[in-house]
C-alpha angles and dihedrals in degrees: 000000000000128000122203109199098172098087115170102181137017127193124191107174105298094345109098123183120194120194127221091239096324135002113253114236096008120124142165120220118206140171123226110237101180146326117241145156123255129226119301114269115206118209110196120182124189137169110200121236091009102085090238117141126155124179116195136152149161145202115236119229112239136187120211114213137180119217108231104172140004114207116199094189141356097053118142117240118230109264113251117241114269095212094093094070098062091051091056091052091051090055092051091053092058114101115255122236120237118267091228091080091065097055103146094194090076095056113122126194141119114347135031122326116258 
């Protein structure tokens, strides 16, 4: 099961809802059917009159899904990671430097001294 909670547009008959940028509370539930590879893509590079030819390519990895349910409202958002809060506390615990080191009146450069 997969849930997509970043829904940009919903349509219910003639009723169309457009998000700014996403619709709050809307979600799409889907089921993963299989993982597969797409068609072969050939990347051919050539510079004329230089004798330069390179043939390369790849097959893109794809996931086939089946949409099971579209929720217009009442969907739960994915919980944000809680790791950001301990980092903020660690920064507050660090000792602060004195403001005297940043005295801008002592800056010298091009032009007359102030």
